[in-house]
Every structure is written in structure tokens, then in C-alpha cells.
C-alpha atoms as one frame of an Amber mdcrd trajectory, in Angstrom:
protein
  87.359  84.743 144.292  90.851  83.817 145.600  93.528  85.170 144.070  95.706
  82.535 144.970  94.000  80.258 142.953  93.534  82.977 140.384  95.075  82.649
 136.228  97.553  85.000 137.046 101.232  86.250 136.743 101.708  90.334 137.139
 104.924  91.145 135.995 107.613  94.150 137.277 109.024  94.900 133.920 107.149
  96.340 130.814 107.646  93.436 127.992 110.487  94.865 125.263 107.711  93.659
 122.737 104.647  96.199 124.253 104.138  99.718 122.500 101.517 101.264 124.157
 100.151 101.658 127.120  97.399  99.131 127.361  99.306  96.419 126.147 101.945
  97.193 128.803  99.981  97.367 131.582  97.459  94.627 130.044 100.606  92.304
 129.789 102.075  93.191 132.988  98.694  92.921 134.738  98.421  89.394 133.484
  95.268  89.982 131.503  96.265  88.852 128.207  99.022  86.510 126.325 100.739
  86.721 122.840 100.078  84.128 121.087 101.370  85.285 117.307 101.675  88.554
 116.073  98.111  90.442 116.829  96.617  87.428 118.331  96.322  87.118 121.793
  94.727  84.859 124.430  92.329  86.606 126.795  93.223  85.240 130.503  90.471
  85.737 133.421  90.837  89.053 134.097  90.460  90.541 130.707  87.782  88.052
 129.961  85.503  89.339 132.858  86.096  92.573 131.373  85.607  91.323 128.134
  82.151  90.114 128.857  80.770  92.988 131.083  81.081  94.891 128.002  79.277
  92.798 125.957  76.408  92.855 128.018  76.411  96.506 128.130  75.958  96.523
 124.837  73.899  93.601 124.380  71.411  95.352 127.173  71.502  98.547 125.120
  70.617  96.787 121.986  67.718  95.079 123.321  65.985  98.494 123.775  65.713
  99.152 120.014  64.673  95.294 119.421  67.732  94.584 118.078  67.558  90.460
 117.410  70.864  88.542 118.433  72.300  85.674 116.283  75.789  83.792 115.207
  77.106  83.825 111.977  80.141  81.018 110.539  83.620  82.702 111.119  84.951
  81.054 107.782  83.058  82.559 104.803  82.685  81.061 101.282  84.028  82.774
  98.078  80.974  82.976  96.288  78.996  85.140  98.967  82.071  87.397  98.481
  82.442  87.743  94.995  78.543  88.232  94.599  78.947  91.512  96.394  82.634
  92.274  94.334  84.143  92.448  97.380  86.392  89.573  96.679  88.836  90.982
  95.194  88.390  94.885  95.865  88.950  93.846  99.829  92.692  93.707  99.152
  95.543  91.671 101.437  93.671  92.205 104.746  91.076  89.118 104.108  92.843
  86.102 104.426  91.567  83.579 101.697  92.575  79.580 101.734  91.840  76.625
 100.092  89.349  73.793 101.699  90.149  70.044 101.357  88.147  69.643  97.448
  90.061  72.543  96.410  93.178  71.147  97.106  92.319  68.159  95.928  91.613
  69.913  92.263  94.983  71.720  92.565  97.136  68.201  92.969  94.870  66.817
  89.893  96.032  69.161  87.663  99.553  69.327  88.649  99.461  65.494  88.016
  98.226  66.421  84.356 101.762  68.869  83.638  99.856  71.512  85.022 101.114
  74.191  86.782  97.943  75.686  88.446  98.568  78.752  91.433  97.343  77.687
  94.056  95.606  81.340  95.125  93.161  81.119  91.972  91.458  78.021  94.137
  91.150  80.407  96.616  87.605  79.475  98.009  86.928  80.229 101.565  88.053
  83.485 103.841  88.126  84.123 107.705  85.380  86.624 108.262  86.770  90.436
 108.765  82.887  91.784 108.467  79.979  89.927 107.694  77.701  92.077 105.403
  77.445  89.065 102.737  76.501  86.865 105.276  73.908  88.630 106.935  72.296
  89.720 103.685  72.256  85.967 102.362  70.422  85.040 105.324  67.974  88.008
 105.096  67.045  87.131 101.630  66.370  83.601 102.077  64.494  84.040 104.978
  62.264  87.723 104.479  60.138  88.396 101.924  57.169  90.978 102.705  57.197
  94.645 103.732  55.392  93.749 107.245  58.748  91.640 108.218  60.550  95.660
 108.176  62.622  96.852 109.402  64.919  93.955 110.940  68.281  94.904 112.941
  70.074  91.735 113.407  73.934  91.571 115.235  76.370  89.170 116.739  79.079
  89.562 118.913  82.026  87.122 117.580  85.925  86.544 116.813  86.803  88.357
 113.590  90.155  87.913 111.795  92.112  90.825 109.520  95.165  90.235 108.527
  96.487  93.340 109.182  99.933  94.189 107.323 101.670  95.603 110.621  99.558
  94.118 113.525 100.542  96.579 116.603  99.516  97.817 120.015  98.371  94.676
 121.494  94.735  94.519 121.352  94.265  97.783 120.134  95.277  96.736 116.453
  95.410  93.104 115.804  94.741  90.424 113.742  92.039  88.171 115.705  89.524
  90.417 117.800  86.400  90.347 119.014  83.319  92.453 117.630  80.044  93.750
 117.673  78.263  93.758 114.493  75.069  94.365 113.566  73.050  95.344 110.018
  69.343  96.184 109.706  67.040  96.246 106.458  64.774  98.401 105.564  61.582
  99.369 103.131  62.829 102.716 102.052  65.662 105.344 102.734  63.099 107.220
 105.198  63.066 104.108 107.587  66.723 103.445 107.097  67.746 106.906 108.259
  65.403 106.389 111.138  67.343 102.988 111.833  70.394 104.664 111.889  69.896
 107.595 113.864  68.136 105.242 116.840  71.737 102.765 116.246  73.634 106.554
 116.913  71.833 107.052 120.018  72.073 103.805 121.085  75.794 103.949 121.168
  76.020 107.330 122.563  74.118 105.241 125.545  76.477 102.095 125.326  79.856
 104.526 125.595  77.704 106.544 128.222  77.637 103.894 130.526  81.195 102.356
 129.765  82.299 105.439 131.940  84.555 106.600 129.210  84.947 110.332 127.829
  84.158 109.815 123.762  82.967 111.691 121.001  81.035 110.578 117.840  82.680
 112.350 114.603  81.874 112.199 110.800  83.660 109.642 108.794  84.533 108.353
 106.345  82.780 104.728 104.967  86.183 103.323 103.716  85.904  99.712 102.615
  82.120  98.994 103.697  81.081 101.195 101.602  77.463 103.250 102.311  76.319
 106.935 102.312  77.363 108.355 105.014  78.489 107.232 108.359  79.906 108.317
 112.346  82.575 106.968 113.767  82.906 106.489 117.708  85.861 107.799 119.065
  87.393 107.586 122.937  89.182 110.259 123.512  93.201 109.500 124.222  96.377
 111.220 123.304  97.740 108.007 122.228  94.918 107.627 119.495  95.679 106.759
 115.926  92.927 108.962 114.680  93.086 112.959 114.283  89.667 114.701 115.273
  88.462 118.224 114.825  85.432 119.396 116.618  84.157 122.847 116.539  84.186
 124.958 119.910  80.494 126.759 118.925  78.436 123.556 117.444  78.247 120.306
 117.963  80.273 119.491 114.793  82.856 116.925 115.214  84.325 114.978 112.195
  88.028 112.751 111.430  90.382 114.855 110.302  90.395 113.191 106.854  86.776
 113.849 106.678  86.231 117.364 107.967  85.338 120.443 105.649  88.261 122.743
 104.713  86.690 125.766 105.115  86.592 128.025 101.872  89.050 130.970 102.156
  89.272 134.210 100.351  90.745 134.600  96.784  94.355 133.868  96.993  97.079
 136.748  96.164  95.810 139.720  93.957  97.879 142.160  91.999  98.177 142.945
  88.494  97.740 139.327  86.960 100.824 138.571  84.847 101.918 135.905  82.570
 103.519 132.746  83.909 107.063 133.740  83.283 109.081 130.124  82.020 112.297
 129.596  83.772 111.430 132.868  85.861 113.631 131.911  88.743 116.604 129.295
  88.748 116.207 128.029  92.181 118.710 124.979  92.361 118.305 122.678  95.445
 115.130 124.400  96.588 112.799 122.159  97.134 110.445 123.126  99.860 107.785
 125.344  99.789 109.045 127.645 102.795 112.869 127.995 100.917 110.745 128.596
  97.541 109.127 131.404  98.855 112.068 132.682 100.577 114.122 132.290  97.580
 111.822 133.887  94.817 113.666 136.948  94.542 115.077 139.464  92.025 115.034
 143.254  90.955 111.138 143.400  91.654 110.372 140.574  94.486 111.807 140.204
  97.809 110.373 136.899  98.492 106.642 136.501  98.779 104.479 134.665 101.462
 104.008 130.876 101.450 100.381 131.205 100.425 101.708 132.311  97.503 103.020
 128.656  96.681 101.622 125.801  95.110 102.041 121.752  95.587 101.870 119.623
  92.796 100.642 115.648  93.585 100.736 113.226  90.312  98.451 110.923  91.154
  97.039 107.388  90.408  93.060 106.551  90.884  91.738 102.798  90.340  88.601
 102.255  89.341  86.882  98.737  89.886  84.571  98.274  86.979  84.053 101.673
  86.733  82.588 103.194  83.769  83.799 106.465  84.825  86.852 106.224  83.778
  86.110 104.266  80.369  83.677 107.132  79.026  85.920 107.364  75.924  85.411
 103.401  75.263  82.194 101.979  76.525  83.275  98.576  75.217  86.079  98.910
  78.390  82.781  99.412  80.696  83.353  96.895  83.893  86.816  96.522  82.855
  89.637  98.182  85.934  90.777 101.375  85.209  93.463 103.901  85.983  93.546
 107.290  85.720  96.100 109.754  85.828  95.915 112.878  88.146  97.083 116.024
  88.691  96.419 117.786  92.284  97.414 121.522  92.959  97.300 122.622  97.050
  98.710 126.192  98.611 102.039 125.538  99.294 101.085 125.820 103.182  97.981
 122.878 103.154  98.369 119.079 103.540  96.731 116.790 100.721  93.608 115.206
 101.836  93.641 111.325  99.798  90.458 110.460 100.942  88.567 113.730  99.481
  90.337 112.839  96.604  89.399 109.156  96.478  86.054 110.283  97.220  85.606
 112.924  94.802  86.306 111.056  91.536  84.750 107.824  93.485  88.125 105.723
  93.119  88.252 101.971  94.361  92.207 102.710  94.609  94.249 106.088  95.052
  98.284 106.390  94.997 101.677 108.580  93.949 103.249 108.171  91.043 106.503
 106.771  92.009 109.079 108.900  91.659 111.227 107.612  89.422 108.072 107.237
  87.142 107.244 110.861  87.535 110.086 112.327  87.111 110.647 110.475  83.694
 106.838 111.879  83.091 107.405 115.220  83.823 110.621 115.400  82.853 112.102
 116.795  86.406 113.408 115.617  89.437 111.471 115.797  92.392 111.015 119.183
  94.092 110.236 121.040  90.791 107.268 119.473  89.244 104.602 121.197  88.545
 101.122 121.459  86.608 101.830 123.333  83.492 103.635 120.892  81.603 107.091
 121.385  79.372 107.424 120.811  75.780 108.512 117.865  75.055 108.032 115.468
  77.879 105.571 112.672  78.372 103.330 115.164  80.709 103.116 117.276  77.427
 101.959 114.465  75.343  99.547 113.351  77.524  98.232 116.598  78.996  94.565
 115.606  77.805  94.578 112.630  79.610  96.022 113.897  83.252  92.798 115.102
  85.096  93.766 118.260  87.000  92.341 118.923  90.234  92.193 121.683  92.197
  92.192 123.058  96.232  89.303 125.378  96.295  91.321 127.373  98.467  93.386
 128.474  95.131  89.987 129.659  92.915  90.834 133.114  92.197  94.428 132.770
  93.349  96.751 134.277  90.421 100.730 135.103  90.555 101.439 131.326  92.140
 104.800 130.054  92.047 104.899 126.192  90.554 108.007 123.728  89.833 108.507
 124.407  85.999 109.360 121.024  84.818 112.676 121.498  84.530 115.530 120.629
  87.147 116.256 123.676  89.584 113.277 126.040  88.511 110.365 127.423  89.690
 107.792 129.324  87.461 105.858 132.232  88.743 102.303 133.573  87.516 100.461
 130.454  88.028  96.492 131.249  87.621  95.131 127.571  87.690  91.824 129.148
  86.426  93.852 130.177  83.184  96.454 127.721  82.973  94.683 124.738  83.752
  92.039 124.964  81.328  89.506 122.637  82.542  90.729 121.558  86.256  88.335
 121.207  88.880  88.107 123.126  91.974  87.292 121.246  95.047  88.110 120.777
  99.099  91.067 118.538  98.786  92.883 119.435 101.593  93.148 118.745 105.274
  91.394 120.940 107.658  93.289 121.965 110.016  93.514 123.386 114.200  91.529
 127.018 114.242  90.157 126.603 110.923  86.945 128.505 110.866  84.016 126.049
 111.009  82.016 124.917 108.164  78.954 124.119 109.625  78.278 127.125 112.599
  80.492 129.882 110.223  81.458 131.119 114.086  83.754 128.514 115.925  87.433
 127.206 115.413  88.175 123.742 114.979  89.814 122.407 118.227  92.216 119.053
 117.725  91.550 115.934 120.122  93.265 112.090 119.210  90.922 109.340 119.321
  90.630 105.641 119.144  88.255 104.673 116.937  85.642 101.780 118.705  82.727
 102.051 117.172  80.916 103.056 113.687  77.400 103.298 112.011  77.046 103.464
 108.476  74.110 103.652 106.196  74.877 100.870 103.547  71.808 102.264 100.984
  71.616  99.128  98.875  74.863  98.686  97.878  74.554  94.951  99.099  70.876
  93.960  98.667  71.293  94.995  94.977  73.849  93.034  94.228  73.334  90.250
  95.913  69.375  90.476  95.300  67.708  90.678  98.451  64.524  91.845  97.716
  61.070  92.565  99.462  57.587  92.749  98.238  55.591  96.001  98.946  51.959
  96.290  99.727  50.845  96.151  96.259  53.139  93.385  95.161  56.206  95.064
  93.935  59.713  93.655  94.385  62.352  96.423  95.848  66.040  95.685  97.055
  66.536  96.774 100.852  67.729  99.396 102.366  70.686  98.405 104.810  72.570
  99.714 107.591  75.373  98.434 109.511  76.887  98.637 112.743  80.130  98.004
 114.362  81.677  98.014 118.011  85.361  96.484 118.570  84.557  94.930 122.226
  88.112  94.012 122.864  89.578  97.260 121.215  86.966  99.309 123.706  88.705
  97.507 126.763  91.634  98.218 125.544  90.804 101.862 124.789  89.383 102.415
 128.046  92.987 101.311 129.487  94.479 103.775 127.052  92.629 106.883 128.499
  92.446 105.294 132.666  96.146 104.790 133.826  98.700 106.362 136.009 102.292
 105.947 136.910 101.061 102.582 139.233  98.870 101.047 136.954  95.441 100.939
 135.268  92.445 102.596 136.796  89.070 100.299 135.890  86.337 102.143 134.924
  83.623 101.123 137.420  81.231  99.204 134.593  83.501  96.534 133.143  86.734
  96.298 135.693  87.221  92.797 136.039  86.402  92.970 139.782  85.076  95.790
 141.599  86.640  95.448 145.143  90.249  93.799 145.787  90.266  92.550 149.262
  93.717  92.377 150.709  94.810  90.204 153.495  98.043  91.370 154.840  98.446
  88.972 157.532  97.136  85.309 156.082  98.695  83.152 158.153  96.861  84.585
 161.138  93.735  83.179 161.805  92.160  86.050 162.988  92.920  88.511 160.489
  92.478  86.187 158.010  89.091  85.322 159.358  88.250  89.077 159.357  89.265
  88.783 155.402  87.083  86.170 154.731  84.301  87.902 156.425  84.646  90.788
 154.351  84.592  89.055 151.141  81.162  86.877 151.831  79.451  89.802 153.120
  80.491  91.791 150.301  79.662  89.049 147.672  76.193  88.470 149.049  75.298
  92.163 148.680  76.456  91.254 145.136  79.759  92.905 144.772  82.671  91.220
 142.790  85.733  90.809 144.991  88.808  89.117 144.457  90.338  88.230 147.909
  94.312  88.581 147.754  95.209  85.728 150.303  98.432  84.812 148.959 101.008
  83.852 151.672 104.491  84.710 151.781 104.286  88.305 149.823 105.322  91.518
 151.633 102.402  94.208 151.714 104.365  96.104 149.718 104.337  93.686 147.123
 100.851  93.151 147.533  99.839  96.852 146.955 101.783  97.287 144.087  99.847
  94.370 142.511  96.964  95.934 143.699  97.504  99.151 141.994  98.392  97.451
 138.603  95.554  95.547 138.430  93.785  98.796 139.394  90.001  97.515 140.756
  87.977 100.752 141.827  88.535 100.285 145.347  90.950  98.392 147.786  89.716
  97.050 151.104  93.162  96.069 153.419  92.752  94.071 156.738  95.901  93.752
 158.519  96.862  93.202 161.928  97.706  96.339 162.995  94.304  97.725 161.567
  92.533  95.283 163.697  94.089  96.020 166.753  91.725  99.237 166.733  89.066
  97.141 165.123  90.113  99.438 161.767  90.183  98.112 158.004  90.918 100.725
 155.361  89.244 101.190 152.317  90.936 102.952 149.668  89.692 104.192 146.131
  92.000 103.781 143.572  91.067 106.947 141.172  91.445 109.589 144.023  93.406
 107.786 146.317  91.260 108.787 149.231  91.501 106.042 152.226  88.323 106.017
 154.692  88.900 103.658 157.995  85.886 101.579 158.855  84.928  98.457 161.039
  84.845  95.474 158.986  81.058  95.155 159.800  80.640  98.684 158.079  82.178
  97.528 154.593  78.999  96.959 152.868  77.312 100.111 153.656  80.745 101.968
 152.990  81.663 100.156 149.676  77.934 100.772 148.258  78.560 104.945 149.298
  81.498 104.556 147.235  80.366 102.564 144.218  77.388 105.330 144.347  80.189
 108.323 144.297  81.926 106.430 141.503  79.202 105.895 139.157  78.130 109.838
 139.226  81.739 110.684 138.617  81.813 108.318 135.728  78.254 109.732 134.726
  79.367 113.665 134.810  82.510 112.713 133.199  81.374 110.615 130.218  81.016
 111.566 126.578  81.687 115.555 125.150
């Protein structure tokens, strides 16, 4: 391919609206072009990389008998209403009306009514396709003999991100591989899950990036357990903890925090109300240092506590309506009080999962202050008399992190502005409380799996995820099969996604230097960049054209920089920015000695060779690069 004919415009300056390295470099290299917030055009170079990664995915999935199909991007509301996700999914689901629904709205307005058009939304742009694929399978699969079945597609998705940013890393429109498996029972589903887990390991190993599979939370998709696949990069949004002695690796929001020894002991004392007057003391560090009197000269931060007032929402959950069965099926809100040790951080995901809640948020400050009778910083788990907290104490579910089980003599807010209690004993003073793992695990915590290693922290970019869905969708949508006795059962499902465009961007986030991108060979838009320094010279251009032809005949993908009117420096700058693995330079000076130069983009090593040896030398360089990628990939 001649670069003079390529649709590309490189930029010397970084676009002002480019936030992360991959976005900056891909825009500067003329690979992507912004159309709207979170929406990009993939220009020829980026599209080549995307297609290459898609083929890696297809080849590896074919080894496990997966079947490719294509479902519509526009989905009817009825399917999402069947699964219950039409309301639950939230604002990221782009809902809209078709002409029929709009005509109904217009007709009602003519009759003098004031309908809200949002009540007539009857379609959405699919961010994921569990409902659509379940509908296909329930209409076409009836017998256990047809199972297991694994279906996937590579398709454009749309999620209306509240804050689209980071280019292809968190866009609204993106390309995704989403796959779904259907099984006769849990054992079969488990085998399918681990088959896909292994397939994903093969896929990302072939990509040539450093990655790790990590245990994670299943989020809005649902499911019983899941692993995420992360490309390791300092710019990653996700914090990962990995044991340095075993294979346990987990997203920080999911990582199990170890059970700590019982908290501060000594002689248990009664809760001394208003024991310490602490005006202006808000944080735990200041609180610990400020606890001074004739008997105490401050205390360790591990003897302080934090208190959160929260509201948990349950969508039609009987868990929140046990007191009134008639309300079952209605959305409920539960008041929560959560107590942590002063040096620990709350993990909302663990709280949400413990309760089985569909939503969780902190109580608004103004509302919390009115509820407890104290300013923020002085709220605590033991209500003060005469407050709404005291009146409604029986309706507040109290959760305490298990690191405080057995702890006594803790400090806490007194629910009176400028005062703290001393002497909190959660087991005694919070009757009926639940002790559970509620905190964020941290680096250097003892691993809960092997009990030997310590957690080490990494940053990662989530590029894939595998779920075991169970019967969440098959039961709600009546996707069943008949067993060998003719009895009907719901299918057990799995779900498997890879962000195609996100992965390509993540590869750039991990592979670059001050000069530009350094593409891994498997997804590089081109493998060899032939740079002709003197395209006006018949001799130089002739050699460059012949080298290009020889390489292409040998199966290599070549971009030939044949542009006229540019200095060698400008061409080298562009070549480094584009970042193809090998650069072969043809110039008049080198040809006087009968030589051309082959340069490795990653190592910057240069080899001089005769033009007729280009194919052989490039082949050797390719084999070396692939061996290095194989060694460096994975953990």
C-alpha cells in the first residue's frame, strides 16, 4: 500500500480534547476521528487493527465450537421488559420511539391529553444482547440433544455513558464481541464457563499484551460468578490486587479482605456519652489524636470508627418487604448504618451484594444531619435521644465490618455536633447488627486464599469478562428445553464479552514511548513500513518498489512511504508515530554501499542488509518479535 494514497493525516500537536495516551496517539496518527462525544470514526489504519483482533477472536472461539450470528442493534422494549431490565438498566440504555409510538403520542395530544413521550419509548439501542439471544434460542431449541450451544456476534453497541471520555476506552459507541452459552444444568454450564475462560486466555496471549484474569463483580448483567480480563497499564481505571504467592487475582472491589485479629481490648468500659468534646475534629486521624484526658493521651487510629448512613433499593424484592407481604413486588428502600474501622475504606459493592440490593447510595448530607441531629463528622451508630434516628432505630439495618468483631472501646460520633463517644462495643451497643466483609482490601493485606502471600496492587484496563448467568434470563423469558424424559427445564446460561475497540486502545496504552505507538505484531495495521527517502530518484524508488513487492509476495503487510516533498526527519517522525514493528529505510546514501536499513521499532536495533535479503531478514525479525511477545504476555 502506497502511503501517498492512504487516507491519513498525522498531527504534530496533541489534540486538546484527548485525555489518555491511546486517544492522543491514535488521533495524532490519523487512526480515529471524533464525530461526537464518545463516538468515533475508525479510519483505515485503526480499522485494520480492529479487524485483525476480530479474526484472532473468531479463530480461537471456533476451536471450542462457537457459532457466529448477528443480531439487530435496535431492540424492542418488550424483550427487555420480559427480563425486568427495561427499568433496572438505567440511563445508559438509549430508549426511543418509533413512528407508530410517536403517532400515538400526537393523537393523544390532539385529544387534549399531555402524555410524556418517555412513557411511549418502545425500542432501545442494544448495549448487550442477553434478551435478544435468549429469544432466538427459546424459539429454535427444544431438546437437550441440541445443548450445550454457544453463540456469539461481533457487533456495534451503544451505551449512553454519562461521561464519555478516554477515546475508545470509554466511548458511547463501540465494537464488542458478545457470546452466550446455553446448558442443561450447572455442571454443564461450569464446563462451558471454564472453556471460555481458557479461550480468552488464548485470545489475549495471542494479542501480545500483558494481561491478567481477575475475579470480579457481575454488575448489571447479573450472574453467580465472573472473571474480568485486564490489560495491565498504569492508566487503567481499575485497581487489581494479586497475591504474590498464589494465583488469586481480583478486582479491588471484589477482593476478599482478611479477617483481622480482634480490635483493641483491655477492660471493657461503658459507652461514655459526650466523654470527649471535640470541636472541629472530623477525620479519624485527628479524632484519634484528639482523644485526650487525664487517662488517655490519644489513641491509635485502629481504635476509631467510621459511620455511613446509606439507602439500599430493592427492585420488587421480598427482602425489603417482609413486614408487609402485600407490598412484595414493589420497589423498596432500606435504611442502612455501616460501621468500619477508622483506617479502612468502605466497599459499596460488597454491601450491595450482601443485601442483594439493586441500588445503593449514601444518604444526602442535609438529610443525614436532620436524621441524626448532628453535623457531618459527628454522626455515629448509637442514636441520641429525641432524634429521628432514635425513633426509627428498629428500621435501620446495622452492618459492621468483620474487622471490628470482638473490638471494644472504640470511638464514634456522638450524634451531637462537636462531641464523640468513647467505649463503643459493636456487639453490645448495636444489638442485631450483622458482621461481614464490607471494606476495601488493600495492598499488603494477607491473602485470604492461601494465607501465605500478600496482595500486590496493579492498574488494569478491563477488556473482557466471562459470566455464569445461571437461569436469570431463561426463567424470566421461559427459555426451556425438554430432557430425555420429556420434562421441561430452564436452560442454564453463560455470557462472555470482549471489547474489541477497547482492547485495541488498551494495547496502545501498554505499548508506546515518547515517539509514538509500538504496535504488537499480531494487530499492527501493517507489519513493515518501507520508507523511501528519495522517491524522485528512479534508482531509489525502483529499489523501494521492488522491496515492497518482495515482502508482499512473501506474505508480509507493507505500507510504502512514497510521499514526495518531505524530509527524511519528517518521514521518520511519522514512522515512529505510526509504530509498525519494522521500518525498512531505502535512501540514496545507503544504496551507494548497496545497503538498506532494517530498524526494530521496540528495541531501536538497526541492521544493514542488501535489498535482496530483505525478506529473509524480516522473517528472522518477525520470529524474534513473536517469541518476545509470547514470553512477555500474560502474567
